[in-house]
N, CA, C and O of each residue as an XYZ file, in Angstrom:
316
protein
N     -31.482     17.034     26.344
C     -30.439     16.235     25.741
C     -30.459     14.816     26.296
O     -30.411     13.853     25.530
N     -30.529     14.678     27.590
C     -30.531     13.360     28.206
C     -31.739     12.536     27.819
O     -31.626     11.329     27.607
N     -32.903     13.177     27.723
C     -34.110     12.423     27.368
C     -34.068     11.951     25.916
O     -34.629     10.904     25.592
N     -33.407     12.712     25.034
C     -33.283     12.291     23.637
C     -32.395     11.050     23.533
O     -32.691     10.129     22.773
N     -31.315     11.034     24.297
C     -30.430      9.872     24.299
C     -31.146      8.667     24.887
O     -31.049      7.558     24.362
N     -31.864      8.891     25.978
C     -32.625      7.813     26.624
C     -33.676      7.256     25.680
O     -33.855      6.041     25.590
N     -34.372      8.140     24.974
C     -35.405      7.709     24.038
C     -34.824      6.925     22.874
O     -35.416      5.938     22.438
N     -33.663      7.356     22.360
C     -33.050      6.636     21.251
C     -32.551      5.266     21.696
O     -32.580      4.309     20.922
N     -32.097      5.171     22.939
C     -31.669      3.870     23.464
C     -32.838      2.889     23.460
O     -32.688      1.745     23.032
N     -33.988      3.330     23.930
C     -35.135      2.431     23.997
C     -35.709      2.135     22.625
O     -36.314      1.081     22.432
N     -35.535      3.034     21.669
C     -35.979      2.747     20.306
C     -35.167      1.595     19.723
O     -35.717      0.719     19.055
N     -33.867      1.597     19.975
C     -33.014      0.500     19.510
C     -33.357     -0.780     20.257
O     -33.463     -1.847     19.653
N     -33.527     -0.676     21.553
C     -33.855     -1.850     22.372
C     -35.139     -2.502     21.881
O     -35.199     -3.726     21.765
N     -36.154     -1.719     21.592
C     -37.437     -2.262     21.167
C     -37.407     -2.773     19.741
O     -38.102     -3.739     19.425
N     -36.624     -2.153     18.871
C     -36.674     -2.548     17.474
C     -35.820     -3.763     17.152
O     -36.203     -4.546     16.282
N     -34.698     -3.957     17.800
C     -33.828     -5.062     17.435
C     -33.610     -6.052     18.580
O     -33.848     -7.249     18.414
N     -33.171     -5.577     19.707
C     -32.840     -6.481     20.806
C     -34.054     -7.254     21.300
O     -33.952     -8.444     21.596
N     -35.193     -6.595     21.391
C     -36.406     -7.268     21.849
C     -36.793     -8.373     20.869
O     -37.167     -9.472     21.278
N     -36.701     -8.075     19.573
C     -37.046     -9.075     18.559
C     -36.102    -10.269     18.651
O     -36.536    -11.417     18.558
N     -34.819     -9.999     18.833
C     -33.864    -11.100     18.976
C     -34.170    -11.936     20.213
O     -34.088    -13.164     20.173
N     -34.518    -11.279     21.300
C     -34.802    -11.994     22.543
C     -36.058    -12.838     22.428
O     -36.078    -13.975     22.899
N     -37.099    -12.313     21.817
C     -38.384    -13.012     21.752
C     -38.414    -14.035     20.623
O     -38.756    -15.195     20.856
N     -38.062    -13.631     19.408
C     -38.193    -14.522     18.255
C     -37.092    -15.570     18.185
O     -37.333    -16.699     17.759
N     -35.891    -15.204     18.599
C     -34.763    -16.123     18.481
C     -34.243    -16.617     19.830
O     -33.269    -17.368     19.874
N     -34.871    -16.211     20.920
C     -34.488    -16.627     22.272
C     -32.984    -16.420     22.524
O     -32.299    -17.295     23.053
N     -32.504    -15.252     22.133
C     -31.076    -14.986     22.220
C     -30.559    -14.975     23.658
O     -29.416    -15.360     23.901
N     -31.367    -14.548     24.597
C     -30.915    -14.524     25.991
C     -30.716    -15.928     26.559
O     -29.951    -16.108     27.506
N     -31.393    -16.915     25.993
C     -31.254    -18.299     26.454
C     -30.079    -19.014     25.791
O     -29.768    -20.156     26.129
N     -29.432    -18.338     24.851
C     -28.331    -18.926     24.110
C     -27.157    -19.204     25.044
O     -26.771    -18.333     25.823
N     -26.589    -20.398     24.975
C     -25.484    -20.788     25.852
C     -24.132    -20.812     25.139
O     -23.126    -21.206     25.728
N     -24.106    -20.392     23.873
C     -22.830    -20.381     23.147
C     -21.964    -19.242     23.665
O     -22.342    -18.074     23.575
N     -20.809    -19.586     24.204
C     -19.974    -18.575     24.821
C     -18.507    -18.646     24.394
O     -17.691    -17.866     24.885
N     -18.161    -19.550     23.504
C     -16.749    -19.726     23.180
C     -16.358    -18.999     21.896
O     -17.074    -19.044     20.896
N     -15.240    -18.346     21.943
C     -14.575    -17.677     20.828
C     -15.528    -16.723     20.108
O     -16.119    -15.844     20.735
N     -15.675    -16.893     18.806
C     -16.469    -15.957     18.003
C     -17.896    -16.431     17.746
O     -18.642    -15.751     17.041
N     -18.289    -17.550     18.283
C     -19.616    -18.106     18.012
C     -20.744    -17.156     18.415
O     -21.679    -16.999     17.630
N     -20.720    -16.514     19.582
C     -21.811    -15.595     19.928
C     -21.912    -14.401     18.961
O     -23.009    -13.949     18.634
N     -20.774    -13.910     18.519
C     -20.775    -12.769     17.595
C     -21.363    -13.183     16.250
O     -22.181    -12.461     15.680
N     -20.954    -14.328     15.747
C     -21.419    -14.799     14.444
C     -22.911    -15.115     14.473
O     -23.639    -14.743     13.553
N     -23.373    -15.797     15.522
C     -24.803    -16.116     15.581
C     -25.656    -14.858     15.738
O     -26.751    -14.786     15.182
N     -25.177    -13.881     16.477
C     -25.911    -12.622     16.607
C     -25.976    -11.899     15.266
O     -27.007    -11.327     14.913
N     -24.881    -11.925     14.528
C     -24.862    -11.302     13.203
C     -25.826    -12.000     12.246
O     -26.537    -11.340     11.489
N     -25.853    -13.332     12.279
C     -26.782    -14.070     11.419
C     -28.241    -13.785     11.777
O     -29.091    -13.679     10.893
N     -28.526    -13.662     13.062
C     -29.889    -13.316     13.481
C     -30.265    -11.919     12.993
O     -31.384    -11.702     12.527
N     -29.347    -10.986     13.099
C     -29.612     -9.624     12.626
C     -29.857     -9.606     11.126
O     -30.745     -8.901     10.648
N     -29.075    -10.379     10.384
C     -29.276    -10.453      8.940
C     -30.643    -11.052      8.606
O     -31.320    -10.584      7.690
N     -31.046    -12.080      9.342
C     -32.351    -12.708      9.117
C     -33.482    -11.720      9.406
O     -34.448    -11.643      8.646
N     -33.368    -10.971     10.491
C     -34.388     -9.979     10.836
C     -34.464     -8.897      9.766
O     -35.556     -8.497      9.363
N     -33.309     -8.425      9.306
C     -33.293     -7.402      8.257
C     -33.905     -7.919      6.959
O     -34.625     -7.182      6.285
N     -33.635     -9.165      6.598
C     -34.209     -9.753      5.392
C     -35.728     -9.867      5.508
O     -36.445     -9.588      4.547
N     -36.219    -10.272      6.673
C     -37.664    -10.361      6.868
C     -38.312     -8.981      6.855
O     -39.390     -8.808      6.286
N     -37.667     -8.001      7.473
C     -38.196     -6.634      7.442
C     -38.213     -6.080      6.021
O     -39.155     -5.382      5.645
N     -37.189     -6.380      5.229
C     -37.113     -5.934      3.840
C     -38.268     -6.492      3.026
O     -38.747     -5.840      2.099
N     -38.718     -7.691      3.364
C     -39.824     -8.339      2.660
C     -41.178     -8.059      3.303
O     -42.172     -8.706      2.974
N     -41.215     -7.098      4.216
C     -42.452     -6.639      4.860
C     -43.144     -7.735      5.667
O     -44.371     -7.766      5.758
N     -42.354     -8.633      6.251
C     -42.886     -9.690      7.108
C     -42.863     -9.168      8.538
O     -41.808     -8.800      9.055
N     -44.026     -9.138      9.172
C     -44.118     -8.526     10.498
C     -44.026     -9.547     11.638
O     -43.529     -9.216     12.714
N     -44.489    -10.767     11.424
C     -44.446    -11.775     12.479
C     -43.188    -12.623     12.300
O     -43.194    -13.609     11.563
N     -42.121    -12.234     12.974
C     -40.822    -12.875     12.812
C     -40.857    -14.323     13.321
O     -40.285    -15.210     12.687
N     -41.511    -14.565     14.438
C     -41.559    -15.911     15.005
C     -42.270    -16.868     14.063
O     -41.789    -17.977     13.830
N     -43.396    -16.460     13.524
C     -44.139    -17.304     12.591
C     -43.338    -17.548     11.315
O     -43.327    -18.665     10.797
N     -42.675    -16.525     10.809
C     -41.861    -16.673      9.605
C     -40.694    -17.615      9.844
O     -40.363    -18.423      8.977
N     -40.068    -17.522     11.009
C     -38.949    -18.405     11.341
C     -39.389    -19.864     11.331
O     -38.662    -20.728     10.840
N     -40.560    -20.140     11.864
C     -41.084    -21.508     11.872
C     -41.439    -21.970     10.461
O     -41.194    -23.126     10.114
N     -42.011    -21.087      9.644
C     -42.372    -21.427      8.266
C     -41.128    -21.780      7.464
O     -41.118    -22.776      6.741
N     -40.083    -20.975      7.585
C     -38.866    -21.226      6.811
C     -38.099    -22.442      7.325
O     -37.331    -23.046      6.577
N     -38.294    -22.802      8.569
C     -37.642    -23.996      9.102
C     -38.238    -25.261      8.489
O     -37.562    -26.284      8.389
N     -39.505    -25.190      8.080
C     -40.165    -26.363      7.507
C     -39.815    -26.586      6.046
O     -39.921    -27.710      5.555
N     -39.395    -25.534      5.335
C     -39.090    -25.718      3.924
C     -38.159    -24.651      3.392
O     -38.473    -23.461      3.427
N     -37.019    -25.082      2.904
C     -36.028    -24.133      2.394
C     -36.527    -23.429      1.137
O     -36.090    -22.316      0.846
N     -37.446    -24.062      0.378
C     -37.970    -23.430     -0.828
C     -38.758    -22.167     -0.498
O     -38.814    -21.247     -1.314
N     -39.362    -22.109      0.678
C     -40.052    -20.885      1.111
C     -39.057    -19.747      1.305
O     -39.365    -18.590      1.018
N     -37.885    -20.071      1.783
C     -36.865    -19.069      2.040
C     -36.396    -18.433      0.740
O     -36.177    -17.222      0.691
N     -36.241    -19.224     -0.303
C     -35.747    -18.693     -1.572
C     -36.779    -17.871     -2.331
O     -36.455    -17.273     -3.357
N     -38.005    -17.833     -1.850
C     -39.011    -16.986     -2.486
C     -38.930    -15.528     -2.010
O     -39.633    -14.667     -2.540
N     -38.094    -15.253     -1.032
C     -37.935    -13.894     -0.523
C     -37.123    -13.020     -1.473
O     -36.218    -13.502     -2.154
N     -37.452    -11.741     -1.513
C     -36.630    -10.782     -2.267
C     -35.353    -10.539     -1.490
O     -35.362    -10.544     -0.259
N     -34.265    -10.328     -2.191
C     -33.002    -10.002     -1.554
C     -32.095    -11.195     -1.336
O     -31.017    -11.052     -0.759
N     -32.510    -12.372     -1.785
C     -31.639    -13.547     -1.640
C     -31.050    -13.857     -3.001
O     -30.280    -14.808     -3.138
């Protein structure tokens, strides 16, 4: 029982939190007032889910591509 819980914890850590930390540098984020940390975390999660829905595997590269042109962003399914 304990190993199943431990394994599920690390599955979540590797699938979402690690991506947020590496691709979006969430641990370096200094926003700490009111609801800003919650909202930015939610927006990052939505962005990751949208990229996963479109079968994009390199989140960091996609983030840089979409930063250069908003028209690239609107070519995604689900927007």
